[in-house]
N, C-alpha and C positions, 0 to 999 in steps of 0.2 A: 418133473414138469407137469404131469397130468394132475397132480394134487394141487399145484399152485395155480395153474392156468385154467383148467377145465371149468371150475365153478364160475369163473368170471366171464366166460365167453359163450356158453351154451347150456341150455337146460336139459340136454339129452342125458337120460339115465344110462349108466354103464351096466347093461344087462348081461351081455354074454361076451364082453371083451371084443375080439375081432374074429371069432371063429364060431364053431358049433352051428346051431340051427340058423343063426343070423346070416351065416355065409352062404346059405343055399335057398333063401326065400324066393318065391315067385319063379322057381325053376332055374335061377341064375346062380352058378357057382362063383360067387363074388370073390372068394379067396383065390380061386384059380385065375380069375380075371386080374386080380391084383398082382399075382405072380407074373402073369404075362406083361403087365405094365412095367414092373421093375426089371424084368429081363429084356425089355425093349422089343418084345414081340408084338405087343399091342401099341400101334403108333398112330399118329395123326388124328387122335381122338379130340372131339370138341368138348365133351362133357363126360362125367361119370355116368354110367347107366343108371336110369332112374330107380330101378329096383335095388341098386347097390348103395344108394345114398345113406341109408341107415348103417350099413356095414362099414362104409368108409368113415362115417362119423364116429362110430364106436371104436374103430381102429385108431383114429387120430386122437380121440379124447381118452382112450383107455391105455393100457400098458403096452400094447403091441408096438405102436409107433415109437415110443420112448426106448423100448428094448432093441428094436431094429437100429435106431440111431446110435445107441450105446455100442452095439456090436461094431458098427462101421468106425466109430471114433476110437474104440479100443484097438482095432486093427491099424488105424492110422498112427496112433501113438506108439504101438509096438514097432511099426515100420520106422518112425522117427528115431526111436531108441537104437535101432539096428544100423543106422547109416553113420558113416564117418564124415564129419564136416571138414571142409578145406581150411577153414579159419580165415578166409579172405573176405567173408561177409557177402558172398555172391549167391548163396543159396536162397531161393524163394519158394514159398508155397502159395498157390493161387486159390482163393476162396470166391465162391459165388455169394450172393446176398439172400435173395428170397427163398425161403425154406432151406437155407443152408446156414447163414449166420443169424438172420432174423426170421421169425415165424409170422406168417400172415393168417394163422389159424383163427384169430379173432374176426377177421374179415370173412374168410371162407365158411365159417360156422353160420354166417347169415346168408350164404349163397348155396346152401345145399351141399356143402363140402365138395363143390365142383360139379354137382348135378345140374346147376343153373348155368346157362351160357355165360361166358366171360363178358363182363361189361367194363370196357376200358376206362370210361369216365368215372364210374363208381370206384374202381380200384385206385385210380389216380387221386381221387379225393381222400380215400383212406390213407394212401401213402404219404400225402402231404401233412397228415397229422403227426407223422414221425413217432408213432406209438407202438409199433410192432415189437413184441418181446423177443429177447434173445433165445436162441436154441441152446440150452445149457450144455449139452454134450459137445456141440461145436465150440462153444466158449472154452471148454476144457482143453480142446486141441489148440485153439488160438493162444491161450495162455502158455501152454507147453512150448509152442514155437518161439514165443517171445523169450522164454526162459533159457532156451538153448541157442539163441542167436540167429534163427532162421527168419528172414524177412517175410513180411506178409503183404501180398498183393491182392486187393479186392477187385474182382472183375465181374461186372454185372451187366445184364441186358437192359437195365433201367436207362432212361435217356438222360443226357447231360442236363436238361432243364430240371431234373429232379435231384440234382446234386445237393443243394442246401438241405432239403428235407432228409435225404438219405444219410448224409454225413451226421446230421443232428441225431437221427434215430440210432445210428451205430454208436455214437458217443454216449447217448443216454443209456444205452444198454451195456456199457463197459467195454466196447470195442474201440481200442485206440492203439497208437504205436505202429500203425501200418506204414509201409513204404509209399504206397499210392492207392488211390481209388479210381478205377477206370470205368467210365460209363459210355454208352453209345452216343456218338454225335447225333444231333437233331436230324441231320440229313442222311443218315446211314440207311441204306435200302436193302442190304443183304440179309442173310440168315444169321441166327445166333451162332451157329457153328463157324461161319465165315468170320464174323466179328471177333469172337473169342480166340479162335486159333491164330488170327492175324495179330492180335494183341500179345499173345504168348510168344509168337515169333519175334516181335519187337523186343521182348525181354531177353530172348536168346541173343539177338543181334547186339544188344547192349552189354553182353558179357555175363548175364545172369544164368544160373543153373536152376531149372524148375525141378525141384525134388519131389513135388507133389501137386495135385490138382483135385479139388473137392467141390461137388455140386449135387443138387437134387435132380437135375435133368441130364439126360444123355447128351444133350446139346452143349452142356457145360464142359464135358470132358472128351467129346469126340473132336477130331480134326487135328492134324499135325501142326505143331508139336503138342502132344498131350501132356508131357511131363513124365518123369521117371516112374511115378505111380499115380493111379487115379482112384478116387474113392467116390462111390455113388450113394448118396443118402436117399432114404425112402421118400416118395411123394406120389400117392395115388390120386391126388386132387386135380391135377392139370398136366397138360403136355405142351412143351415148347420145342418146336423143331428147329 
């Protein structure tokens, strides 16, 4: 991914990958900060610390992000290989979209990799272009599930008004064959955890078995029912509660 995408989205030179001296500039241990983010110890943050902008940029455009993503997907595929399917077509795996199936790195590379406060209007304009590239490791899992007969449910915090652009983007990037794509209603006021857990409960109530659930935010995978297994992809750029 880094070889194919990085040159097209940002001119940042890959100096030290995601560690070494770059991780401790200005007295901030950015590698430790990122660990806290992924472990859900650093919460409710609005931006990446300004002194860690370069660190996060090198992490996302260098090999670290891809390696971390590959590890998660390797574990997910190993899990899928280990389970025995019922054969009744009721098993589903739930996918998030942003930073899970589609990468918004081309956008965030222009926004300080999350060091700039989130601009809702700016991001919506980007999303309407339906140009976000696929995350190749997630696509590998997606295709694996299609091959073994597990249904795919795409569950996103994007709003229903974004359906056309979202579905167009997914199809352009080779994601198809899903059972359903679920987006937030325009008038939904609750948290992402509330929305996504309620949609998963509807799947259970309809007789489906959630064998897995994958997303880049803890809010994608928290909240009953979570699914038989959850998988958290890396994302140091932003936080959604």
